[in-house]
Backbone as a printed PyTorch tensor [residue, N CA C, xyz], in Angstrom:
tensor([[[ 85.0420,  35.7850, -12.3450],
         [ 84.2810,  36.8220, -12.6760],
         [ 82.8960,  36.6210, -13.6580]],

        [[ 81.9830,  36.8560, -13.3910],
         [ 81.2050,  36.5110, -14.3460],
         [ 80.6880,  37.6510, -14.9530]],

        [[ 80.4860,  37.2870, -16.3470],
         [ 79.9870,  37.7460, -17.8430],
         [ 81.5910,  38.6950, -18.1210]],

        [[ 82.4140,  38.7190, -17.3850],
         [ 83.8790,  39.0630, -18.0680],
         [ 84.6220,  38.6540, -19.2280]],

        [[ 85.0620,  39.3640, -20.4210],
         [ 84.9650,  38.9430, -21.7160],
         [ 86.1480,  38.1670, -21.6600]],

        [[ 86.9680,  37.5660, -21.5060],
         [ 88.2200,  36.4880, -21.6210],
         [ 89.1140,  37.7760, -22.3820]],

        [[ 90.3680,  37.6340, -22.2450],
         [ 91.8350,  38.2620, -22.7320],
         [ 91.9360,  37.8030, -24.0960]],

        [[ 91.9610,  36.4660, -24.4420],
         [ 92.0210,  36.5560, -25.7490],
         [ 90.9690,  36.5040, -26.5800]],

        [[ 89.8040,  37.1060, -26.4300],
         [ 88.7670,  37.4800, -27.2640],
         [ 88.7420,  39.2780, -27.1800]],

        [[ 89.5410,  39.8320, -26.3470],
         [ 89.4080,  41.1290, -26.6820],
         [ 91.0460,  41.2940, -27.3100]],

        [[ 91.6280,  40.1970, -27.2050],
         [ 93.0660,  40.4670, -28.2710],
         [ 92.8850,  40.3220, -29.6050]],

        [[ 91.1690,  39.4840, -30.0860],
         [ 91.1150,  39.1430, -31.2410],
         [ 90.2770,  40.4250, -31.6210]],

        [[ 89.6670,  40.9630, -30.8880],
         [ 88.5180,  42.5210, -30.8820],
         [ 89.5140,  43.2630, -31.7000]],

        [[ 90.7340,  43.2730, -30.7400],
         [ 91.2800,  44.4600, -30.9580],
         [ 92.1490,  44.5380, -31.9700]],

        [[ 93.0820,  43.3620, -32.1230],
         [ 93.3660,  42.8900, -33.2750],
         [ 92.4450,  42.8930, -34.7330]],

        [[ 91.2190,  43.0240, -34.7830],
         [ 90.3360,  42.6820, -35.9990],
         [ 90.2990,  44.4190, -36.5950]],

        [[ 90.6380,  44.9310, -35.6060],
         [ 90.6380,  46.6840, -35.5820],
         [ 90.8730,  47.1470, -36.6490]],

        [[ 92.3900,  46.6810, -36.4650],
         [ 93.7300,  46.7920, -37.6550],
         [ 93.6230,  45.5750, -38.6280]],

        [[ 93.5840,  44.9660, -38.5400],
         [ 94.3590,  43.9600, -39.5590],
         [ 92.8180,  42.1630, -39.4300]],

        [[ 92.2530,  42.1010, -40.1940],
         [ 91.6880,  40.7290, -40.2530],
         [ 92.2040,  39.4480, -40.5990]],

        [[ 93.3840,  39.4180, -41.4620],
         [ 94.7870,  38.4750, -41.4300],
         [ 95.3870,  38.2330, -40.0680]],

        [[ 95.3340,  38.8510, -39.2010],
         [ 95.9420,  38.7570, -37.5130],
         [ 94.9700,  38.0970, -36.7780]],

        [[ 93.8940,  38.9080, -36.9790],
         [ 92.9530,  38.1280, -35.6920],
         [ 92.6750,  37.1440, -36.0740]],

        [[ 92.2010,  36.4260, -37.3300],
         [ 91.7600,  34.6950, -37.2940],
         [ 92.4530,  33.6970, -37.2290]],

        [[ 93.7100,  34.2660, -37.5280],
         [ 94.8780,  33.1030, -36.9720],
         [ 95.4520,  32.8380, -35.6540]],

        [[ 94.7900,  34.0980, -35.0960],
         [ 95.4590,  34.5400, -33.4190],
         [ 94.3570,  33.7830, -32.7980]],

        [[ 92.9360,  34.1820, -33.0850],
         [ 91.5780,  33.7900, -32.6650],
         [ 91.8300,  32.0610, -32.3220]],

        [[ 91.7150,  32.1280, -33.7610],
         [ 92.0690,  30.3900, -34.1430],
         [ 93.3230,  29.4630, -32.7720]],

        [[ 94.2090,  29.8530, -32.9840],
         [ 95.3100,  29.3060, -32.5180],
         [ 95.5540,  29.6210, -30.6940]],

        [[ 94.9390,  30.6170, -30.5300],
         [ 94.3690,  31.0810, -29.2060],
         [ 93.1490,  29.7870, -28.3180]],

        [[ 92.3970,  29.0340, -29.5680],
         [ 91.6280,  28.1820, -28.9110],
         [ 90.1760,  28.1030, -28.8040]],

        [[ 90.3180,  29.2570, -29.5730],
         [ 88.4790,  30.4700, -29.5930],
         [ 87.7510,  29.4270, -30.3540]],

        [[ 86.2060,  29.1180, -29.9370],
         [ 85.3420,  28.7290, -30.7700],
         [ 85.7230,  29.4500, -31.9350]],

        [[ 85.7590,  28.9620, -33.6660],
         [ 85.3650,  28.9960, -34.6850],
         [ 84.4170,  30.6340, -34.7040]],

        [[ 83.5890,  29.9900, -34.0950],
         [ 82.2590,  31.3190, -34.2310],
         [ 82.2980,  32.7790, -33.6470]],

        [[ 83.4680,  32.0180, -32.3580],
         [ 83.5660,  33.5800, -32.0010],
         [ 84.2530,  34.4670, -32.2970]],

        [[ 85.4910,  33.4550, -32.9460],
         [ 86.6350,  34.1730, -33.5880],
         [ 86.0530,  34.6910, -34.9740]],

        [[ 85.0490,  34.5780, -35.8580],
         [ 84.2850,  34.8700, -36.7920],
         [ 83.1990,  36.5210, -36.1560]],

        [[ 82.7860,  36.3770, -34.9520],
         [ 82.1460,  37.3230, -34.6900],
         [ 82.8890,  38.6970, -34.3390]],

        [[ 83.9140,  38.4140, -33.2700],
         [ 84.8180,  39.2000, -32.9630],
         [ 85.4180,  39.9280, -34.1450]],

        [[ 86.0510,  38.8230, -34.9590],
         [ 87.0790,  39.7890, -36.2390],
         [ 85.8560,  40.6320, -36.8680]],

        [[ 84.6940,  40.1070, -37.2320],
         [ 83.7650,  41.6190, -38.2650],
         [ 83.6770,  42.3010, -37.1310]],

        [[ 83.2890,  42.0390, -35.9480],
         [ 82.8810,  43.3720, -35.2010],
         [ 84.0730,  44.0940, -34.7350]],

        [[ 85.2860,  44.0270, -34.8640],
         [ 86.5560,  44.3430, -34.5680],
         [ 86.5950,  45.5650, -35.7760]],

        [[ 86.7060,  44.9380, -37.1780],
         [ 87.0050,  45.2280, -38.2670],
         [ 86.0240,  46.5920, -38.3490]],

        [[ 84.6430,  46.4670, -38.3660],
         [ 83.6770,  47.3190, -38.8190],
         [ 83.7290,  48.3500, -37.6190]],

        [[ 84.4600,  48.3340, -36.5280],
         [ 85.2640,  49.5780, -35.7350],
         [ 85.8280,  50.5170, -36.4240]],

        [[ 86.9880,  49.6840, -37.2010],
         [ 87.7750,  50.6800, -37.6120],
         [ 87.4140,  50.4640, -38.6700]],

        [[ 86.8460,  50.8640, -39.4780],
         [ 85.9760,  50.9980, -40.7970],
         [ 84.6290,  52.1700, -40.7510]],

        [[ 84.3300,  51.6280, -39.3630],
         [ 83.9780,  53.0650, -38.9180],
         [ 83.8540,  54.2720, -38.3350]],

        [[ 85.4230,  54.0240, -37.3200],
         [ 86.0760,  55.1280, -36.9650],
         [ 86.5560,  55.9380, -38.4100]],

        [[ 87.6560,  55.3000, -38.9190],
         [ 87.8060,  55.7910, -40.2690],
         [ 86.6480,  56.4490, -41.0300]],

        [[ 85.6440,  56.1920, -41.5000],
         [ 84.8010,  56.5490, -42.1570],
         [ 84.3740,  57.9470, -41.6910]],

        [[ 84.0890,  57.7950, -40.3950],
         [ 83.5250,  58.7980, -39.7390],
         [ 84.9170,  60.5480, -39.9840]],

        [[ 85.6830,  59.8520, -39.7430],
         [ 87.0010,  61.1880, -39.8000],
         [ 87.1520,  61.1690, -41.3530]],

        [[ 86.9250,  60.3190, -42.1710],
         [ 87.6790,  60.1640, -43.3130],
         [ 87.2480,  61.8010, -44.2960]],

        [[ 85.8710,  62.2410, -43.9160],
         [ 85.6980,  63.8370, -44.7930],
         [ 86.8530,  64.6800, -44.3710]],

        [[ 86.9820,  64.7690, -42.9680],
         [ 87.7560,  65.7560, -42.2240],
         [ 89.1990,  65.2590, -42.7310]],

        [[ 89.6430,  64.2680, -42.8790],
         [ 90.9200,  63.6290, -43.4400],
         [ 91.2090,  64.0370, -45.0710]],

        [[ 89.9320,  63.7770, -45.8780],
         [ 90.0830,  64.2120, -46.7720],
         [ 90.1510,  65.3100, -47.4650]],

        [[ 89.3170,  66.6650, -46.6250],
         [ 89.5190,  67.5970, -46.9630],
         [ 90.6290,  68.4210, -46.3610]],

        [[ 91.2670,  68.1830, -45.3340],
         [ 92.7500,  68.1440, -45.3310],
         [ 94.0100,  67.4990, -45.8550]],

        [[ 93.8640,  66.8120, -46.4420],
         [ 94.8260,  66.3510, -47.8460],
         [ 94.4690,  67.0330, -48.9040]],

        [[ 93.1520,  67.3690, -49.3380],
         [ 93.2750,  68.4870, -50.5110],
         [ 93.2340,  69.5820, -50.0340]],

        [[ 93.4390,  70.2880, -49.2710],
         [ 93.8240,  71.3150, -48.5280],
         [ 95.6370,  71.3190, -48.4390]],

        [[ 96.1570,  70.5370, -48.0510],
         [ 97.5500,  70.3150, -48.4260],
         [ 97.9660,  69.7710, -49.8760]],

        [[ 97.4340,  68.8990, -50.0100],
         [ 98.3150,  68.5620, -51.2260],
         [ 97.9060,  69.1900, -52.5660]],

        [[ 96.7070,  69.3050, -52.6520],
         [ 95.8680,  69.5740, -53.5530],
         [ 94.7290,  69.0790, -54.1410]],

        [[ 93.9430,  69.4110, -55.0980],
         [ 93.0650,  68.6230, -55.5510],
         [ 93.1770,  67.0080, -56.6460]],

        [[ 94.3860,  67.3470, -56.9480],
         [ 94.8930,  66.3410, -57.9010],
         [ 95.3480,  64.7150, -56.6960]],

        [[ 95.6030,  64.8940, -55.5420],
         [ 96.2250,  63.7910, -54.9390],
         [ 94.6190,  62.7530, -54.5150]],

        [[ 93.5920,  63.7100, -54.5470],
         [ 92.4150,  62.9370, -54.2670],
         [ 91.6590,  62.1250, -55.6690]],

        [[ 91.6970,  62.7910, -56.7650],
         [ 91.4160,  61.8300, -57.4620],
         [ 92.2260,  62.3640, -59.0440]],

        [[ 91.9640,  61.1310, -59.7420],
         [ 92.5190,  61.1620, -60.7720],
         [ 93.7910,  60.2360, -61.4390]],

        [[ 94.3790,  59.9600, -60.4020],
         [ 95.8250,  59.3080, -60.5090],
         [ 96.5240,  58.1420, -60.2430]],

        [[ 97.1770,  57.3470, -60.9330],
         [ 97.4620,  56.1050, -60.5840],
         [ 96.7500,  55.2260, -60.1000]],

        [[ 97.4430,  53.9660, -60.0730],
         [ 96.5780,  52.4680, -59.7690],
         [ 95.6540,  52.2610, -59.3220]],

        [[ 95.4130,  53.1760, -57.9710],
         [ 94.3350,  52.8070, -57.3100],
         [ 93.1290,  53.3810, -57.5580]],

        [[ 93.4440,  54.5290, -58.4280],
         [ 92.1220,  55.4520, -58.8460],
         [ 92.2210,  54.8400, -60.5700]],

        [[ 92.9390,  53.4460, -60.4610],
         [ 92.4810,  53.1030, -62.4630],
         [ 91.3640,  52.0210, -61.3640]],

        [[ 91.6540,  50.9640, -60.4500],
         [ 90.4300,  49.7050, -59.4290],
         [ 89.5500,  50.6410, -59.0000]],

        [[ 89.2610,  52.1120, -58.5470],
         [ 88.4590,  52.1320, -57.9170],
         [ 87.6710,  52.8640, -59.0120]],

        [[ 88.0530,  53.3100, -60.2710],
         [ 87.1850,  54.0340, -61.7690],
         [ 86.3840,  52.3820, -61.9640]],

        [[ 86.9660,  51.4650, -62.4980],
         [ 87.0670,  50.3240, -62.7850],
         [ 85.5210,  49.4140, -62.0640]],

        [[ 85.7500,  49.0890, -60.6230],
         [ 84.9920,  48.4550, -59.7740],
         [ 84.3550,  49.7480, -58.8720]],

        [[ 84.1710,  50.8000, -58.8290],
         [ 83.2160,  51.4460, -57.9150],
         [ 83.4230,  50.9510, -56.4420]],

        [[ 82.2380,  51.7270, -55.7500],
         [ 82.7590,  51.4070, -54.6010],
         [ 81.9820,  49.8010, -53.6620]],

        [[ 81.0420,  49.2570, -55.0240],
         [ 81.0220,  47.9170, -54.7440],
         [ 82.1350,  46.7840, -54.9880]],

        [[ 82.9310,  46.9570, -55.6770],
         [ 83.8970,  46.5010, -55.8320],
         [ 85.5580,  46.5380, -55.0300]],

        [[ 85.4270,  47.4970, -54.3050],
         [ 86.3140,  48.0210, -53.4780],
         [ 86.1620,  47.4680, -52.0690]],

        [[ 84.4790,  47.4640, -52.0120],
         [ 84.4410,  46.8410, -50.9850],
         [ 84.7540,  45.5320, -50.5600]],

        [[ 84.1160,  44.7580, -51.1240],
         [ 84.5490,  43.5200, -51.3180],
         [ 85.7080,  43.1580, -51.1150]],

        [[ 86.6500,  43.8030, -52.2650],
         [ 88.0030,  43.0450, -52.4500],
         [ 89.4890,  44.0560, -51.4170]],

        [[ 88.7830,  45.2390, -50.9230],
         [ 89.9690,  45.8940, -50.3640],
         [ 90.0860,  44.9340, -48.8800]],

        [[ 89.3760,  44.4370, -48.2680],
         [ 89.8250,  44.3500, -46.8870],
         [ 90.4620,  42.5730, -47.0540]],

        [[ 91.0350,  41.7820, -48.4940],
         [ 91.7670,  41.0760, -48.8910],
         [ 93.0270,  41.6970, -48.6920]],

        [[ 93.2140,  42.9070, -49.7920],
         [ 93.9200,  43.3020, -50.3270],
         [ 95.0850,  44.4710, -49.0920]],

        [[ 93.9390,  45.1950, -48.4740],
         [ 94.7590,  46.4310, -47.5180],
         [ 93.8590,  45.8300, -46.1250]],

        [[ 93.9540,  46.3010, -44.9030],
         [ 93.3690,  46.3940, -43.4970],
         [ 92.0630,  47.1990, -43.9950]],

        [[ 90.7520,  46.6450, -43.9750],
         [ 89.5480,  47.1760, -43.9980],
         [ 89.5690,  48.5430, -43.6780]],

        [[ 90.1880,  48.8600, -42.4150],
         [ 90.4300,  50.6780, -42.3580],
         [ 91.1810,  51.0740, -43.0890]],

        [[ 92.3090,  50.7480, -43.6230],
         [ 93.1800,  51.0080, -44.4230],
         [ 92.4560,  51.0090, -45.7300]],

        [[ 91.4560,  50.1630, -46.0290],
         [ 90.9390,  50.4620, -47.3580],
         [ 89.6830,  51.1220, -47.2360]],

        [[ 88.8720,  51.7220, -46.6180],
         [ 87.9200,  52.6190, -46.0170],
         [ 88.7440,  54.0990, -46.5520]],

        [[ 90.1350,  54.0000, -45.5970],
         [ 90.8660,  55.6330, -45.7180],
         [ 91.1630,  55.7150, -46.9920]],

        [[ 91.3170,  54.8170, -48.0290],
         [ 91.8400,  55.0360, -49.1460],
         [ 90.2760,  55.4990, -50.2530]],

        [[ 89.7700,  54.9340, -49.9440],
         [ 88.7040,  55.1750, -50.5800],
         [ 87.3440,  56.6100, -50.5530]],

        [[ 87.9800,  56.9960, -48.9320],
         [ 87.1460,  58.2330, -48.9720],
         [ 88.2080,  59.0400, -49.4030]],

        [[ 89.3560,  59.0200, -49.3570],
         [ 90.1960,  60.1100, -50.1510],
         [ 89.6530,  60.0460, -51.7210]],

        [[ 89.2950,  59.0240, -52.2790],
         [ 89.0980,  58.8740, -53.6700],
         [ 87.7890,  59.5330, -53.6280]],

        [[ 86.8630,  59.5830, -52.7510],
         [ 85.6280,  60.5060, -53.0030],
         [ 84.4870,  59.0390, -52.8710]],

        [[ 84.4480,  58.4170, -52.1130],
         [ 83.7560,  57.3650, -51.8670],
         [ 81.9300,  57.9530, -51.1230]],

        [[ 81.1300,  58.0500, -51.0970],
         [ 80.1010,  58.2480, -50.1800],
         [ 80.2530,  57.5040, -49.4870]],

        [[ 80.0320,  57.6840, -47.9470],
         [ 80.4460,  57.0160, -47.0700],
         [ 79.5180,  55.8040, -46.7460]],

        [[ 78.1710,  56.2230, -46.6570],
         [ 77.0580,  54.9890, -46.3900],
         [ 77.1410,  53.8470, -47.2880]],

        [[ 77.8080,  53.9760, -49.1550],
         [ 77.5430,  52.9870, -49.0780],
         [ 78.4260,  52.2980, -48.7870]],

        [[ 79.8940,  53.0710, -48.7130],
         [ 81.2850,  52.4850, -48.8420],
         [ 81.1480,  51.2660, -47.2300]],

        [[ 80.7990,  51.9690, -45.9870],
         [ 81.0560,  51.4610, -44.9850],
         [ 79.5320,  49.7310, -45.3920]],

        [[ 78.5060,  49.9930, -46.0120],
         [ 77.8130,  48.9830, -46.7240],
         [ 78.3440,  48.0710, -47.4520]],

        [[ 79.2300,  48.4830, -48.1370],
         [ 79.8920,  47.5140, -48.9480],
         [ 81.1880,  46.9770, -48.2920]],

        [[ 82.0350,  47.6610, -47.2280],
         [ 83.1020,  47.5240, -46.9500],
         [ 82.6700,  46.1190, -45.8380]],

        [[ 81.4850,  46.3880, -44.9030],
         [ 80.8630,  45.1460, -44.0290],
         [ 80.9520,  44.1630, -45.0130]],

        [[ 79.9990,  43.5480, -46.4480],
         [ 79.6660,  42.9070, -47.3420],
         [ 81.4300,  42.2840, -47.3900]],

        [[ 82.6490,  43.1060, -47.4710],
         [ 83.9340,  42.1780, -47.9180],
         [ 84.0490,  41.6160, -46.4230]],

        [[ 84.0980,  42.5930, -45.3440],
         [ 84.3480,  41.7860, -44.2030],
         [ 83.9680,  40.6840, -44.0570]],

        [[ 82.4490,  40.7740, -44.3520],
         [ 82.1540,  39.2430, -43.5320],
         [ 82.2430,  38.1590, -44.8770]],

        [[ 82.8860,  38.5150, -45.8390],
         [ 82.8670,  37.4360, -47.3660],
         [ 84.3840,  37.0710, -46.6790]],

        [[ 85.6860,  37.8610, -46.4520],
         [ 86.5100,  37.5640, -46.2490],
         [ 86.6980,  36.6790, -45.0660]],

        [[ 86.2800,  37.2710, -43.9440],
         [ 86.5000,  36.7590, -42.5620],
         [ 85.8740,  35.1620, -42.1750]],

        [[ 84.8850,  35.5430, -43.1210],
         [ 84.3220,  33.7520, -43.4220],
         [ 85.3080,  32.8110, -44.3000]],

        [[ 85.7330,  32.7580, -45.2010],
         [ 86.6880,  32.4210, -45.5800],
         [ 87.9530,  31.7610, -44.4490]],

        [[ 88.3800,  32.9650, -44.4230],
         [ 89.6900,  33.1500, -43.4670],
         [ 89.1740,  31.9520, -42.3030]],

        [[ 88.0800,  32.2820, -41.7180],
         [ 88.3250,  31.3300, -40.3700],
         [ 87.7420,  30.1000, -40.9890]],

        [[ 87.0480,  29.5500, -42.0690],
         [ 86.9160,  28.3920, -42.9570],
         [ 88.0050,  27.2130, -42.7840]],

        [[ 88.8160,  28.3310, -44.0140],
         [ 90.0340,  27.8770, -43.8490],
         [ 90.9560,  27.1580, -42.6180]],

        [[ 90.8550,  28.1730, -41.7360],
         [ 91.8290,  28.3140, -40.9620],
         [ 91.0180,  27.1100, -40.0090]],

        [[ 89.6290,  26.9400, -39.7920],
         [ 89.3020,  25.7780, -38.6700],
         [ 89.4650,  24.3000, -39.7450]],

        [[ 89.0720,  24.5900, -41.0330],
         [ 89.6000,  23.1520, -41.8350],
         [ 91.3160,  22.9180, -41.8240]],

        [[ 91.9720,  23.8180, -41.6030],
         [ 93.6460,  23.1120, -41.6750],
         [ 94.0230,  22.9300, -39.9260]],

        [[ 93.3020,  23.5520, -39.2990],
         [ 94.1740,  23.0180, -37.9690],
         [ 92.7880,  21.9080, -37.6710]],

        [[ 91.8680,  21.5630, -38.1700],
         [ 91.2980,  20.1430, -37.6660],
         [ 92.5820,  18.9850, -38.2710]],

        [[ 92.6810,  19.7250, -39.9790],
         [ 93.6370,  18.4470, -40.3240],
         [ 94.2760,  18.3010, -39.9240]],

        [[ 95.6400,  19.1860, -39.4300],
         [ 96.7400,  19.1290, -38.2720],
         [ 96.2900,  18.2380, -37.4990]],

        [[ 95.1920,  18.3240, -36.2510],
         [ 95.0050,  17.4710, -35.4010],
         [ 94.6850,  16.2380, -35.7650]],

        [[ 94.0290,  15.9190, -37.0520],
         [ 93.7580,  14.8920, -37.1080],
         [ 95.1650,  13.9170, -38.2620]],

        [[ 95.7150,  14.8550, -38.3330],
         [ 97.4730,  14.4300, -38.9760],
         [ 98.3570,  13.7480, -37.6810]],

        [[ 97.9520,  14.3290, -36.8030],
         [ 99.1750,  14.1470, -35.7270],
         [ 98.8000,  13.0800, -34.4070]]])
């Protein structure tokens, strides 16, 4: 069928909505070109980030109503990281530590401004996806070279 998106590409896109660490190796293992894996992973991750950011304000309000205002700010290790590095640091680091959508959810609960958060999460997603694709592709090339 002309113009149809192949199933491996859809698999990478769908997996990237949930997790970068899974999408990149799966895409490379399925034999997709690294640039396609890179693009699909970024698009999928940003779909997840955008969906969580759009629903985030309502989720934060629900959490504050249910658990109290102290849940959303002022306590714990994550809050300490948040205070120290802010939205930019969180957006750049959290895609490595958490799934991008999860990092977005945590930042929304901690009170991140949505627009800045999406911008910095995008930068983090691009950076970590680029690193993972490059390392994965070089690893596969080395394996093929040595075999």
